[in-house]
N, CA and C atoms as an extended XYZ file, in Angstrom:
255
Properties=species:S:1:pos:R:3:atomname:S:1:resname:S:1:resid:I:1 pbc="F F F"
N       -16.712       -5.603        0.759 N   MET     1
C       -15.852       -4.803        1.506 CA  MET     1
C       -15.888       -3.322        0.895 C   MET     1
N       -15.830       -2.470        1.750 N   ARG     2
C       -15.845       -0.989        1.420 CA  ARG     2
C       -14.424       -0.416        1.320 C   ARG     2
N       -14.283        0.658        0.614 N   ILE     3
C       -12.922        1.277        0.575 CA  ILE     3
C       -12.581        1.780        1.928 C   ILE     3
N       -13.486        2.232        2.722 N   SER     4
C       -13.096        2.678        4.007 CA  SER     4
C       -12.671        1.571        4.928 C   SER     4
N       -13.078        0.316        4.625 N   ASP     5
C       -12.565       -0.842        5.390 CA  ASP     5
C       -11.086       -1.050        5.063 C   ASP     5
N       -10.730       -0.859        3.747 N   LEU     6
C        -9.383       -1.094        3.416 CA  LEU     6
C        -8.390       -0.074        4.096 C   LEU     6
N        -8.855        1.174        4.341 N   ARG     7
C        -8.045        2.147        4.983 CA  ARG     7
C        -7.654        1.893        6.391 C   ARG     7
N        -8.403        0.905        6.975 N   GLU     8
C        -8.180        0.514        8.366 CA  GLU     8
C        -7.247       -0.681        8.512 C   GLU     8
N        -6.747       -1.190        7.382 N   LYS     9
C        -5.911       -2.446        7.407 CA  LYS     9
C        -4.468       -2.045        7.151 C   LYS     9
N        -3.651       -2.710        8.003 N   GLU    10
C        -2.201       -2.468        7.845 CA  GLU    10
C        -1.638       -3.379        6.783 C   GLU    10
N        -0.701       -2.882        6.016 N   VAL    11
C        -0.099       -3.694        4.949 CA  VAL    11
C         1.275       -4.232        5.454 C   VAL    11
N         1.475       -5.541        5.324 N   ILE    12
C         2.721       -6.166        5.797 CA  ILE    12
C         3.275       -6.994        4.591 C   ILE    12
N         4.569       -6.797        4.371 N   ASN    13
C         5.318       -7.504        3.366 CA  ASN    13
C         5.769       -8.879        3.780 C   ASN    13
N         5.369       -9.939        3.055 N   CYS    14
C         5.702      -11.293        3.403 CA  CYS    14
C         7.187      -11.579        3.266 C   CYS    14
N         7.815      -10.900        2.310 N   ARG    15
C         9.238      -11.208        1.998 CA  ARG    15
C        10.124      -10.959        3.204 C   ARG    15
N         9.903       -9.796        3.856 N   ASP    16
C        10.828       -9.453        4.981 CA  ASP    16
C        10.044       -9.224        6.261 C   ASP    16
N         8.752       -9.491        6.228 N   CYS    17
C         7.877       -9.328        7.373 CA  CYS    17
C         7.905       -7.979        8.016 C   CYS    17
N         8.065       -6.985        7.188 N   LYS    18
C         8.078       -5.536        7.694 CA  LYS    18
C         6.692       -4.897        7.410 C   LYS    18
N         6.392       -3.989        8.229 N   ARG    19
C         5.147       -3.235        8.102 CA  ARG    19
C         5.456       -2.086        7.073 C   ARG    19
N         4.560       -1.969        6.127 N   LEU    20
C         4.645       -0.877        5.126 CA  LEU    20
C         3.807        0.291        5.536 C   LEU    20
N         2.758        0.018        6.249 N   GLY    21
C         1.847        1.165        6.694 CA  GLY    21
C         0.457        0.778        6.438 C   GLY    21
N        -0.428        1.744        6.505 N   TYR    22
C        -1.840        1.645        6.209 CA  TYR    22
C        -2.226        2.153        4.885 C   TYR    22
N        -3.216        1.454        4.281 N   VAL    23
C        -3.789        1.898        2.937 CA  VAL    23
C        -4.225        3.286        3.000 C   VAL    23
N        -3.760        4.219        2.141 N   CYS    24
C        -4.255        5.557        2.149 CA  CYS    24
C        -5.066        5.905        0.974 C   CYS    24
N        -4.918        5.116       -0.126 N   ASP    25
C        -5.644        5.426       -1.395 CA  ASP    25
C        -5.690        4.158       -2.264 C   ASP    25
N        -6.443        4.182       -3.222 N   ILE    26
C        -6.507        3.059       -4.222 CA  ILE    26
C        -6.470        3.647       -5.643 C   ILE    26
N        -6.104        2.768       -6.646 N   GLU    27
C        -6.264        3.148       -8.055 CA  GLU    27
C        -7.190        2.073       -8.623 C   GLU    27
N        -8.073        2.530       -9.483 N   PHE    28
C        -8.924        1.530      -10.092 CA  PHE    28
C        -9.127        1.842      -11.600 C   PHE    28
N        -9.474        0.772      -12.336 N   ASP    29
C        -9.615        0.959      -13.772 CA  ASP    29
C       -11.102        1.486      -14.004 C   ASP    29
N       -11.176        2.668      -14.630 N   ILE    30
C       -12.479        3.330      -14.694 CA  ILE    30
C       -13.447        2.512      -15.645 C   ILE    30
N       -12.876        1.776      -16.589 N   CYS    31
C       -13.687        1.042      -17.525 CA  CYS    31
C       -14.356       -0.150      -16.885 C   CYS    31
N       -13.584       -0.891      -16.051 N   THR    32
C       -14.044       -2.137      -15.432 CA  THR    32
C       -14.532       -1.916      -14.004 C   THR    32
N       -14.064       -0.846      -13.383 N   GLY    33
C       -14.453       -0.596      -12.046 CA  GLY    33
C       -13.646       -1.467      -11.035 C   GLY    33
N       -12.634       -2.213      -11.472 N   CYS    34
C       -11.806       -3.016      -10.595 CA  CYS    34
C       -10.679       -2.298      -10.081 C   CYS    34
N       -10.325       -2.572       -8.813 N   ILE    35
C        -9.184       -1.994       -8.131 CA  ILE    35
C        -7.914       -2.608       -8.792 C   ILE    35
N        -6.914       -1.724       -9.168 N   THR    36
C        -5.675       -2.177       -9.763 CA  THR    36
C        -4.492       -2.051       -8.822 C   THR    36
N        -4.498       -1.042       -7.993 N   HIS    37
C        -3.384       -0.872       -7.049 CA  HIS    37
C        -3.914       -0.319       -5.708 C   HIS    37
N        -3.204       -0.598       -4.629 N   ILE    38
C        -3.352        0.044       -3.325 CA  ILE    38
C        -2.151        0.917       -3.134 C   ILE    38
N        -2.363        2.020       -2.469 N   ILE    39
C        -1.295        2.987       -2.209 CA  ILE    39
C        -1.076        3.146       -0.731 C   ILE    39
N         0.156        3.014       -0.267 N   VAL    40
C         0.553        3.149        1.093 CA  VAL    40
C         1.571        4.223        1.235 C   VAL    40
N         1.420        5.154        2.213 N   PRO    41
C         2.440        6.241        2.339 CA  PRO    41
C         3.842        5.611        2.538 C   PRO    41
N         4.845        6.153        1.902 N   GLY    42
C         6.254        5.716        2.058 CA  GLY    42
C         6.886        6.094        3.375 C   GLY    42
N         8.131        5.811        3.492 N   PRO    43
C         8.914        6.142        4.658 CA  PRO    43
C         9.019        7.676        4.886 C   PRO    43
N         9.095        8.143        6.152 N   CYS    44
C         9.222        9.496        6.427 CA  CYS    44
C        10.608       10.024        6.054 C   CYS    44
N        10.673       11.329        5.837 N   LYS    45
C        12.075       11.938        5.595 CA  LYS    45
C        12.695       12.087        6.975 C   LYS    45
N        13.553       13.005        7.156 N   ILE    46
C        14.333       13.152        8.310 CA  ILE    46
C        13.507       13.304        9.593 C   ILE    46
N        13.563       12.299       10.465 N   PHE    47
C        12.807       12.222       11.731 CA  PHE    47
C        11.329       12.465       11.618 C   PHE    47
N        10.820       12.313       10.423 N   GLY    48
C         9.344       12.523       10.159 CA  GLY    48
C         8.940       13.978       10.232 C   GLY    48
N         9.866       14.867       10.313 N   ILE    49
C         9.554       16.325       10.315 CA  ILE    49
C         9.116       16.889        8.965 C   ILE    49
N         9.876       16.424        8.012 N   LEU    50
C         9.658       16.970        6.625 CA  LEU    50
C         8.574       16.351        5.786 C   LEU    50
N         7.869       15.392        6.392 N   GLY    51
C         6.808       14.734        5.691 CA  GLY    51
C         7.294       13.550        4.827 C   GLY    51
N         6.600       13.266        3.741 N   ARG    52
C         6.933       12.123        2.882 CA  ARG    52
C         6.856       12.596        1.401 C   ARG    52
N         7.791       12.008        0.645 N   ASP    53
C         7.795       12.423       -0.808 CA  ASP    53
C         7.700       11.120       -1.644 C   ASP    53
N         7.538        9.923       -1.047 N   GLN    54
C         7.418        8.718       -1.767 CA  GLN    54
C         6.278        7.962       -1.210 C   GLN    54
N         5.745        6.953       -2.056 N   GLU    55
C         4.613        6.131       -1.600 CA  GLU    55
C         4.807        4.759       -2.261 C   GLU    55
N         4.292        3.741       -1.610 N   TYR    56
C         4.338        2.404       -2.109 CA  TYR    56
C         3.025        2.264       -3.029 C   TYR    56
N         3.223        1.835       -4.297 N   VAL    57
C         2.129        1.655       -5.188 CA  VAL    57
C         2.214        0.082       -5.469 C   VAL    57
N         1.231       -0.620       -4.841 N   ILE    58
C         1.255       -2.069       -4.846 CA  ILE    58
C         0.169       -2.583       -5.740 C   ILE    58
N         0.595       -3.402       -6.731 N   SER    59
C        -0.435       -3.969       -7.659 CA  SER    59
C        -1.259       -5.054       -6.938 C   SER    59
N        -2.475       -5.184       -7.286 N   CYS    60
C        -3.410       -6.118       -6.661 CA  CYS    60
C        -2.936       -7.560       -6.860 C   CYS    60
N        -2.200       -7.781       -7.956 N   CYS    61
C        -1.675       -9.148       -8.170 CA  CYS    61
C        -0.617       -9.574       -7.057 C   CYS    61
N        -0.102       -8.633       -6.402 N   HIS    62
C         0.910       -8.929       -5.304 CA  HIS    62
C         0.209       -9.120       -3.950 C   HIS    62
N        -1.092       -8.920       -3.851 N   ILE    63
C        -1.805       -9.098       -2.606 CA  ILE    63
C        -1.960      -10.565       -2.417 C   ILE    63
N        -1.485      -11.149       -1.338 N   LYS    64
C        -1.595      -12.637       -1.095 CA  LYS    64
C        -2.858      -12.947       -0.276 C   LYS    64
N        -3.171      -12.145        0.710 N   GLN    65
C        -4.361      -12.393        1.544 CA  GLN    65
C        -4.764      -11.082        2.237 C   GLN    65
N        -6.102      -10.985        2.368 N   ILE    66
C        -6.694       -9.903        3.141 CA  ILE    66
C        -7.375      -10.412        4.347 C   ILE    66
N        -6.912      -10.096        5.502 N   GLY    67
C        -7.589      -10.589        6.704 CA  GLY    67
C        -8.339       -9.462        7.376 C   GLY    67
N        -8.894       -9.737        8.587 N   PRO    68
C        -9.719       -8.737        9.305 CA  PRO    68
C        -8.933       -7.495        9.680 C   PRO    68
N        -7.625       -7.572        9.892 N   ASP    69
C        -6.831       -6.435       10.346 CA  ASP    69
C        -5.680       -6.103        9.424 C   ASP    69
N        -5.200       -7.054        8.637 N   ILE    70
C        -4.022       -6.826        7.879 CA  ILE    70
C        -4.249       -7.274        6.362 C   ILE    70
N        -3.362       -6.709        5.568 N   ILE    71
C        -3.214       -7.164        4.158 CA  ILE    71
C        -1.810       -7.672        3.966 C   ILE    71
N        -1.631       -8.950        3.551 N   LEU    72
C        -0.353       -9.526        3.311 CA  LEU    72
C         0.022       -9.373        1.813 C   LEU    72
N         1.177       -8.791        1.545 N   VAL    73
C         1.608       -8.606        0.156 CA  VAL    73
C         3.005       -9.244        0.000 C   VAL    73
N         3.351       -9.620       -1.220 N   ASP    74
C         4.674      -10.140       -1.487 CA  ASP    74
C         5.229       -9.322       -2.618 C   ASP    74
N         6.025       -8.320       -2.163 N   VAL    75
C         6.657       -7.340       -3.131 CA  VAL    75
C         8.038       -7.009       -2.760 C   VAL    75
N         8.835       -6.530       -3.724 N   ASP    76
C        10.127       -5.968       -3.505 CA  ASP    76
C         9.822       -4.503       -3.178 C   ASP    76
N         9.964       -4.153       -1.925 N   ALA    77
C         9.520       -2.806       -1.420 CA  ALA    77
C        10.241       -1.684       -2.174 C   ALA    77
N        11.485       -1.833       -2.552 N   GLU    78
C        12.175       -0.802       -3.210 CA  GLU    78
C        11.642       -0.583       -4.642 C   GLU    78
N        11.275       -1.626       -5.245 N   LYS    79
C        10.702       -1.488       -6.625 CA  LYS    79
C         9.336       -0.811       -6.707 C   LYS    79
N         8.535       -0.986       -5.704 N   CYS    80
C         7.192       -0.398       -5.669 CA  CYS    80
C         7.118        0.955       -4.989 C   CYS    80
N         8.307        1.458       -4.590 N   LEU    81
C         8.372        2.842       -4.009 CA  LEU    81
C         8.526        3.845       -5.078 C   LEU    81
N         7.554        4.766       -5.197 N   VAL    82
C         7.560        5.765       -6.300 CA  VAL    82
C         7.483        7.206       -5.701 C   VAL    82
N         7.834        8.229       -6.426 N   LYS    83
C         7.677        9.559       -6.022 CA  LYS    83
C         6.155        9.913       -5.990 C   LYS    83
N         5.778       10.726       -5.016 N   CYS    84
C         4.355       11.181       -4.905 CA  CYS    84
C         4.183       12.175       -6.060 C   CYS    84
N         2.917       12.098       -6.618 N   GLU    85
C         2.624       13.001       -7.723 CA  GLU    85
C         1.968       14.275       -7.202 C   GLU    85
């Protein structure tokens, strides 16, 4: 699978069956070359006008299954929501 293929997949949380969004970036370990986290844009600010200032950083150990269209994760969405750098 290519990184561009990941960007086309929607991330869905199994705990509450809510859509988190689409993968926008990844983090990987430069020594091993393994993907460590996927990054999904966080919720919009006021009516989506002011953009976003948070993102979901989801560890690969929380990914339950990757299908042809979606990625199922099992996370506490509030705990993996971090400020954009």
